[in-house]
N, C-alpha and C positions, 0 to 999 in steps of 0.2 A: 746359494742362499736366495730365498724368495723374498723380494721386497714388496711390502704392502703399503699403500697410501692410506694413512689414517684420516678420518674425517677432520676437516679443518674447522676452526671456530667460526669462520665467515660463512661456511655452508650451514651450520646450525642456526645462525642468526637470521637467515633469510626465510626459514620455514615458518609458516603461520601457525597459530595455535589451533587446537582441535575445534574449538567453538566456531571460529571463522571458517574452517574447512567444512564443517557440517552445514553452516549457513550457505556457503558457496555451492555445496552439493544440492541443497534443497532448491536454491534459485536456478541452478542448471537444469534440474529435473522439471521445475515449473515452467521455465521459459524455453528450454531446449534451443539455444541459439546455434546457428550454423556457422561456427567460426567467429573470429573477431569482427568481420564486416557485418555478419548477421546480427551480432550483439549490438553494434552501433546503430544499425538500421532500426532494430527493435526499440532501442532506447529513444531514438529520435521520434519514431511514430507514437510511442506512448506519451512522451512529453508534449508533442504537438497536439495529439488528440485530447489529452487532459486539459491543456490550455484552451482549446476550442470549446470543450464542454463547459468549462467554468465561465468563459466569455459569453457563450450562448445562454447559460443560466442567468447571468447578470442581466443580459438583454431581455430575457423572458420575464424576470422579476420587474424590471422597469416598465415593460409594456403592459403586463397583465395585472400589476399591483399598484405601481406608483403613477403611471400615466393616467391623467384625468382622474385623480384620486377623488372618489365621491365622499360625501360627508359621513355616510353610514360606515364606510370602511375605517374611518378615523375615530369613530365614537363607539361602535359596537365592541364591547369588551368580551374577552373569552373568560372561561371559568378559571383557568390557571393564570395567576399573577395579573389578571386584568390587563392583558396586552391588547392593543388594537390589532386589526388584521395585518396591516402592512408591517408592523413590528414582528408579528408572529412569522411572517414569511422570511424575514431575515434570521430570526431565531432558529427556524427549521433548517434553513440552509447551513447555518454555522454548526448546529448540533449534528446534522447528518455528515457534514464534511469532516468534523473532528472525530466522529464515531468511526468513519471509514479509516482514517489515519491510524487511530489507536488500535483498531481491529487488525489492520495489516501488520503493525509493529508487533502486536502480541502474538499473531499467528506465525510470522516468519522468525522472530527472535525467540519464540518459546517462552514468553514472559506473561505472567498472570495479571500483573498490575495494569498494563495498557488495555487488556481485554476487559477487565473489571471497570475501567473508566469508560470504555466504549459502550458497555451494556446500558447503563442509565441514560447516556446521551441518546442512543438510538430509541430507547423506550419512550422518553419524553418527546422526541421528534415525532414518533408515530402517534402518540396521544394528541399532539397539536394538529396533526394532519386530519385525524378523524373527528376532532372536537367540533368544527363548524357544522358538519353534517348531523352529528348528534344533537347539537344545540337547535338546529332547524327542525329536527324531528320531535324534540321533547319540550320545546318552549316556543314562545311567540316573539323572541328577540329578533330572529331573522326567519325568512321563509325556507322551506325545504330546498327549493330550487337554488336560492342564494347559498345555502349551506353546502349543497352538492358542488356548486361552482367553485366555492372557496376550497373545498376538500380536494377537488381535482387539481387546482393550481398548486396547492401545497404538496400534493403527491408528486407532481412533476418536479417541483423544487427539491423535494426530498430525494427522489431517484437521481436527478441530475447532479446534485451535490455529492451524493454517495459515489456515483459512477466516476465523476470527474476526480474525486479524491483518490479513488483506487488507481486510476490511470497515472496520476501524479506519483503515488507511492510506488507503483511498478517502475516508473522511470527512475525514481530515487534508488530502488534496489538494483536496477540495471547499472546505474552509475557506480554504485558500490561494487558490483560484480566486476565491472570493467577495470576499476581501480585495483581490485584484488588481483585480477589476472595480470595486469601490467606490473604491479609491484613485485609479485613473486614469480613472474615469468611463465605463467600458465597459459595454455591455449584453451579457450572456452570449450569445454567438454567434460570429461570425467576428472574432477579435481582430485579425488582420492588416488587415482592411478598416477596422476602427475606428481603428487607429493611422494608417493612410493618410489617413483623413478628417480627423484632427486635425493632420496635418503641413501647414502652409501652403505654397501653391505659391510657386515662386521669383519674385522681382519681375520679372525679365526676361520670364518666361512670361506673367505677368498683363498686362504692358504690351503684349505682342504680341497677345494675345487682344482686349484692349480696343481697340487701334488698328485691328485687322482688322474688328471689329464696327462701328467708325465709318466705315471705308472702304466 
């Protein structure tokens, strides 16, 4: 008589759901880590680089916007919401940072809501970036040179906040991926094949194979 080991309840409990498997596969394809150590190194580099970019951005805002703040920067209002320039710099940084976070969440998680939230944030951040140059070109509130200088600084703030947020989100996804692999015992690589290897074959299939080998 051929004895077949049936799948145990414990084996079925350690398998992840399909949504997490798909997310892990997308992250594997995106980052392509070379084993567990490669994943850890990639995670550390992303987290360190993101923190450095955000710290550098804060230093840039302090030096270029708040250091020796002149009276015109505090009193010249913008068209939108009548914010002074130094407040606009903070608003642009926050909008760009949040837009990158929601965009990454919507992209990797396959959710429409975060992407819909990221769209208006990024739109208004871009409007605030180009508004000083447009104001200088179309009115006498500030000169064209001053408007261009403000736009350049806001563009750097926008790009730095967006890039820093993306690096931080990549580090977050890599932490999730490492936790996923550690929890379910997968080696960073092809997640689908790892799952298939852990799923036991059906008893009928194993019996047929063993009987054929005997015959």
